[in-house]
C-alpha positions in Angstrom: 8.7 18.2 25.1 5.3 16.6 25.1 1.6 16.8 26.1 -0.2 14.3 28.2 -3.9 14.3 27.7 -6.1 15.1 30.7 -8.0 12.0 31.8 -10.9 12.9 34.1 -10.7 9.6 36.1 -7.1 10.4 37.2 -8.3 13.2 39.6 -8.7 10.5 42.3 -5.5 11.0 44.4 -6.1 7.8 46.2 -5.8 5.7 43.0 -2.6 5.2 41.0 -2.7 5.6 37.3 -0.2 3.4 35.6 -1.8 3.9 32.1 1.2 2.4 30.3 0.4 -0.9 32.0 -3.4 -0.8 32.1 -3.9 0.5 28.6 -0.6 0.4 26.6 -2.3 1.4 23.4 -4.2 4.5 24.7 -3.5 8.0 23.7 -2.1 8.8 27.2 0.3 5.8 27.0 1.5 7.0 23.6 2.1 10.5 25.0 4.5 9.0 27.5 6.4 7.3 24.7 6.5 10.5 22.8 7.9 12.3 25.8 10.6 9.5 26.0 11.4 10.2 22.3 11.7 13.9 23.0 14.1 13.2 25.8 16.2 11.0 23.5 16.5 13.9 21.0 17.7 16.2 23.8 20.2 13.5 24.8 22.0 13.4 21.5 24.8 15.8 22.6 24.2 15.8 26.4 22.9 12.5 27.9 19.9 12.9 30.1 20.2 9.9 32.4 19.2 11.4 35.7 15.8 13.0 35.3 13.8 14.8 37.9 10.0 15.1 37.5 8.3 17.9 39.4 5.4 20.3 39.1 4.6 23.8 40.3 1.9 22.7 42.8 0.5 19.5 44.2 -2.0 17.5 42.2 -0.6 18.3 38.7 0.4 14.8 37.9 4.1 14.6 38.5 4.0 11.2 40.2 1.7 9.8 37.4 4.1 11.2 34.8 7.2 9.9 36.6 5.7 6.4 37.0 4.5 6.1 33.4 7.7 7.6 31.9 9.7 5.0 33.9 7.6 2.2 32.5 8.1 3.6 29.0 11.9 3.7 29.4 11.9 0.1 30.7 9.6 -1.1 27.9 12.1 0.5 25.5 14.8 -1.9 26.9 16.6 0.5 29.2 17.5 -0.6 32.7 15.5 2.0 34.7 15.1 2.9 38.4 12.4 5.2 39.7 13.2 6.9 43.0 10.6 8.5 45.3 12.3 11.7 46.5 9.0 13.2 47.6 9.7 12.7 51.3 6.7 14.8 52.4 3.8 13.1 50.5 5.2 9.9 49.0 2.8 8.1 46.7 5.1 6.4 44.2 5.0 3.0 46.0 1.2 2.8 45.4 1.7 2.9 41.6 3.8 -0.2 41.7 2.1 -1.9 44.7 5.4 -2.1 46.7 6.1 -1.2 50.3 7.1 2.4 51.1 9.7 1.1 53.5 12.6 0.4 53.2 13.4 3.1 50.7 15.5 6.1 49.8 15.8 7.5 53.3 16.6 4.0 54.7 19.6 3.9 52.4 20.7 7.4 53.3 20.4 6.7 57.0 22.3 3.4 56.6 19.6 1.1 58.0 19.4 -0.7 54.7 21.7 -1.1 51.7 20.6 -0.1 48.2 20.1 -3.7 47.1 17.7 -4.3 50.0 15.7 -1.2 49.5 15.4 -1.4 45.7 12.7 -3.8 44.3 11.8 -5.0 40.9 8.6 -3.4 39.6 6.0 -6.1 39.3 5.0 -6.7 35.6 7.7 -4.5 34.2 11.0 -6.2 33.4 14.0 -3.8 33.6 12.3 -1.4 36.0 13.2 -1.1 39.7 11.6 1.0 42.4 13.2 2.8 45.3 10.3 3.9 47.5 10.6 6.9 49.9 11.3 5.1 53.1 10.6 6.6 56.5 9.7 10.3 56.4 12.5 12.5 57.8 12.0 15.6 60.0 13.7 17.9 57.5 13.6 16.5 53.9 15.5 19.4 52.2 18.5 19.0 54.6 18.6 15.2 54.0 18.4 15.8 50.2 21.1 18.5 50.4 23.6 16.1 52.1 26.6 14.3 50.6 25.0 10.9 51.2 22.1 11.9 48.9 24.5 13.1 46.2 26.6 9.9 46.6 23.5 7.7 46.3 22.4 9.5 43.1 25.8 9.0 41.6 25.7 5.3 42.4 22.2 5.0 40.9 23.5 6.8 37.7 26.4 4.3 37.5 24.1 1.2 37.9 21.2 2.1 35.7 20.7 3.5 32.2 18.0 5.9 33.4 17.2 7.2 36.8 13.8 9.0 37.3 13.3 11.1 40.4 9.8 11.8 41.6 10.3 15.0 43.6 7.9 17.3 45.5 6.4 20.3 43.8 8.5 23.5 43.4 6.4 26.2 45.0 5.5 24.9 48.5 9.0 23.4 49.4 12.7 23.7 48.5 13.3 20.0 48.0 12.9 20.0 44.2 15.3 23.0 43.9 17.9 21.1 46.0 17.6 18.1 43.7 17.7 20.2 40.5 21.4 20.8 41.0 22.2 17.1 40.9 20.2 16.0 37.8 20.8 16.1 34.1 17.3 17.4 33.4 14.2 18.6 35.3 10.8 18.2 33.8 8.0 20.4 35.0 
């Protein structure tokens, strides 16, 4: 579907790399727009509105890809929400400089409603962020539940595009649980 160039400075896990905001004309930013176009072509017969981003192992750039792809969708005029479903090592909130709590788990547990937990992404009109929220004891069980499915259905109804930043596939089952609820999974 696409190739994102390797950028040496992105190896710092403590930093967030929102290239589509910092350098919108760079080759890396263009690669995210190319990925968006590829997804559009896949959507001609089967709409790809709920998209999971994962990787095989940690550190392969899944959160960076999810965040930059979400910005590309919003820049293209689509009402977009990016959801942190990595309930073990959440980093998405750092990319958009928003609080990690309340978030996805807050809505699932009923401590906050969706409107309270979802925030507008600073500097990106049309993009909203649903951070992870408090880390649960058993993320896979929480993601497998009916509340999680219902929340994803609600997000699909309210937004043009829903991007899920999920954990890597090999170390935990969370991404496999989510895969059954989405239109497409990008690895």
